[in-house]
C-alpha positions as CSV (number, residue, x, y, z in Angstrom):
1,X,107.9,161.0,44.6
2,X,104.6,162.8,45.2
3,X,102.7,162.1,42.1
4,X,100.1,164.8,42.9
5,X,102.8,167.4,42.6
6,X,103.6,166.3,39.1
7,X,99.9,166.0,38.0
8,X,98.0,168.6,40.1
9,X,94.3,167.9,40.4
10,X,94.6,164.2,39.8
11,X,94.2,161.7,42.7
12,X,97.4,159.8,43.4
13,X,95.5,156.5,43.2
14,X,94.3,157.4,39.7
15,X,97.9,157.4,38.5
16,X,98.6,153.8,38.9
17,X,99.6,152.0,35.8
18,X,100.6,148.5,34.9
19,X,103.2,147.5,32.3
20,X,100.5,147.2,29.6
21,X,99.4,150.8,30.3
22,X,103.0,151.9,30.0
23,X,103.5,150.0,26.8
24,X,100.4,151.6,25.4
25,X,101.4,155.1,26.4
26,X,104.7,154.5,24.7
27,X,103.0,153.2,21.5
28,X,100.6,156.2,21.2
29,X,103.2,158.8,22.1
30,X,104.3,159.2,18.5
31,X,100.7,159.3,17.2
32,X,98.3,156.7,15.9
33,X,99.1,154.8,12.8
34,X,97.3,156.1,9.7
35,X,95.3,152.9,9.0
36,X,91.7,152.0,8.9
37,X,91.8,150.5,12.4
38,X,94.6,152.2,14.3
39,X,93.7,150.6,17.7
40,X,93.8,147.2,16.2
41,X,97.2,147.9,14.7
42,X,98.5,149.2,18.0
43,X,97.0,146.1,19.7
44,X,98.7,143.8,17.2
45,X,102.1,145.4,18.0
46,X,101.5,145.1,21.8
47,X,99.8,141.8,21.9
48,X,96.4,143.3,23.0
49,X,93.0,142.9,21.4
50,X,91.7,146.1,19.9
51,X,88.9,146.4,22.6
52,X,91.6,146.3,25.3
53,X,93.5,149.1,23.7
54,X,90.4,151.2,23.4
55,X,89.4,150.4,27.0
56,X,92.8,151.3,28.4
57,X,93.0,154.6,26.5
58,X,89.5,155.5,27.8
59,X,90.6,154.5,31.3
60,X,93.8,156.6,31.1
61,X,91.8,159.6,29.9
62,X,89.2,159.1,32.7
63,X,92.0,158.9,35.4
64,X,93.7,162.0,34.1
65,X,96.9,160.3,33.0
66,X,96.1,161.3,29.4
67,X,95.0,165.0,29.5
68,X,94.3,165.5,25.8
69,X,93.7,163.0,23.0
70,X,93.2,164.5,19.6
71,X,94.4,165.1,16.1
72,X,97.4,167.2,15.0
73,X,96.8,168.3,11.4
74,X,99.7,169.6,9.5
75,X,97.6,172.1,7.5
76,X,100.5,173.6,5.5
77,X,101.0,170.2,3.8
78,X,97.5,170.5,2.5
79,X,98.0,174.0,1.1
80,X,96.5,176.0,3.9
81,X,99.2,178.7,4.1
82,X,97.2,181.6,5.6
83,X,96.5,180.9,9.3
84,X,95.1,183.4,11.7
85,X,94.5,183.5,15.4
86,X,91.6,185.8,16.1
87,X,91.6,187.1,19.6
88,X,88.4,188.6,21.1
89,X,87.5,190.8,24.1
90,X,84.2,189.2,25.0
91,X,82.1,190.4,28.0
92,X,82.0,187.8,30.7
93,X,78.2,187.4,30.5
94,X,78.4,186.6,26.7
95,X,81.5,184.4,26.5
96,X,79.9,181.0,26.9
97,X,77.2,181.7,24.3
98,X,79.6,183.3,21.8
99,X,82.3,180.6,22.4
100,X,79.8,177.9,21.8
101,X,78.6,179.5,18.5
102,X,82.1,180.3,17.4
103,X,83.4,176.7,18.0
104,X,80.5,175.3,15.9
105,X,81.4,177.5,12.9
106,X,82.8,175.3,10.1
107,X,85.8,177.7,9.5
108,X,86.9,177.6,13.1
109,X,89.5,174.9,13.7
110,X,90.3,175.7,17.4
111,X,88.4,177.8,19.9
112,X,89.2,178.3,23.6
113,X,89.0,180.8,26.5
114,X,92.0,182.3,28.4
115,X,92.2,184.9,31.1
116,X,92.9,188.5,30.1
117,X,96.3,190.0,31.0
118,X,95.6,193.7,31.4
119,X,96.6,196.2,30.5
120,X,98.5,194.9,27.6
121,X,96.3,191.9,26.7
122,X,92.5,192.5,26.9
123,X,91.5,189.3,25.0
124,X,89.8,186.3,26.6
125,X,88.5,184.2,23.7
126,X,90.7,182.8,20.9
127,X,89.9,181.0,17.7
128,X,91.9,179.8,14.7
129,X,91.0,179.9,11.1
130,X,93.1,178.3,8.3
131,X,92.9,179.2,4.6
132,X,94.7,178.9,1.4
133,X,95.3,182.7,1.3
134,X,94.7,185.8,3.5
135,X,91.7,187.0,1.5
136,X,89.9,183.6,2.1
137,X,90.7,183.9,5.8
138,X,89.5,187.5,6.0
139,X,86.3,186.5,4.3
140,X,85.7,183.7,6.9
141,X,86.4,186.2,9.7
142,X,83.8,188.5,8.2
143,X,81.3,185.6,8.0
144,X,82.1,184.6,11.6
145,X,81.5,188.2,12.8
146,X,78.2,188.3,11.0
147,X,77.0,184.8,11.9
148,X,77.9,185.0,15.6
149,X,76.8,188.7,15.9
150,X,80.2,189.9,16.9
151,X,80.1,193.4,15.3
152,X,80.4,195.1,18.8
153,X,83.2,192.8,20.1
154,X,86.7,194.2,20.0
155,X,89.2,191.8,18.3
156,X,92.5,191.5,16.6
157,X,93.6,189.2,13.8
158,X,97.1,187.7,14.1
159,X,98.3,186.0,11.0
160,X,101.0,183.3,11.4
161,X,104.4,184.4,10.2
162,X,106.2,181.1,11.0
163,X,105.3,177.4,11.2
164,X,106.3,175.8,14.5
165,X,106.9,172.2,15.0
166,X,103.7,170.4,15.8
167,X,103.5,167.2,17.7
168,X,101.2,165.4,20.1
169,X,101.7,164.7,23.7
170,X,104.6,162.5,24.8
171,X,103.9,159.8,27.3
172,X,106.0,157.1,28.7
173,X,108.1,158.8,31.4
174,X,107.4,156.8,34.5
175,X,108.1,159.8,36.8
176,X,104.4,160.6,37.1
177,X,103.0,157.1,37.4
178,X,103.1,154.5,40.1
179,X,103.8,151.2,38.4
180,X,101.8,148.3,39.6
181,X,103.1,144.8,38.9
């Protein structure tokens, strides 16, 4: 199998993994344990020292095997029931500066850039704000507009109407890795 077809942009030689890498990918696929030292707990299950678990995860990230490594927060369980994606039509020359400021705002939990899809979708910057009710979220959006000087930037507020299943990445399929033994 051509591994570069499955993982475009990643060198084929970067996708080599040994059995310990594969075991680690399988162990983190369901999420990290909610303990004080999750890497030590994973290592104990796999017979690896904590430092080796951390080193291997860093190596898998550096090689592009793990594309994203982050936290999935189930915000509804904590009472955050009003969730809005705010989409912005930011001029190209301002998007980096505005995106950087927006991402630093304490109310913004997610911020990213995407290409416009004219004529139906003119938006190129997206951010998420979670709150306990719509009024709280609207207040945060007002503060974001003021603090990031977005009064002249067209936007739309899209409140969630449904909660989709949230999960982290799934690793462990050997189809995209060359196994080295």
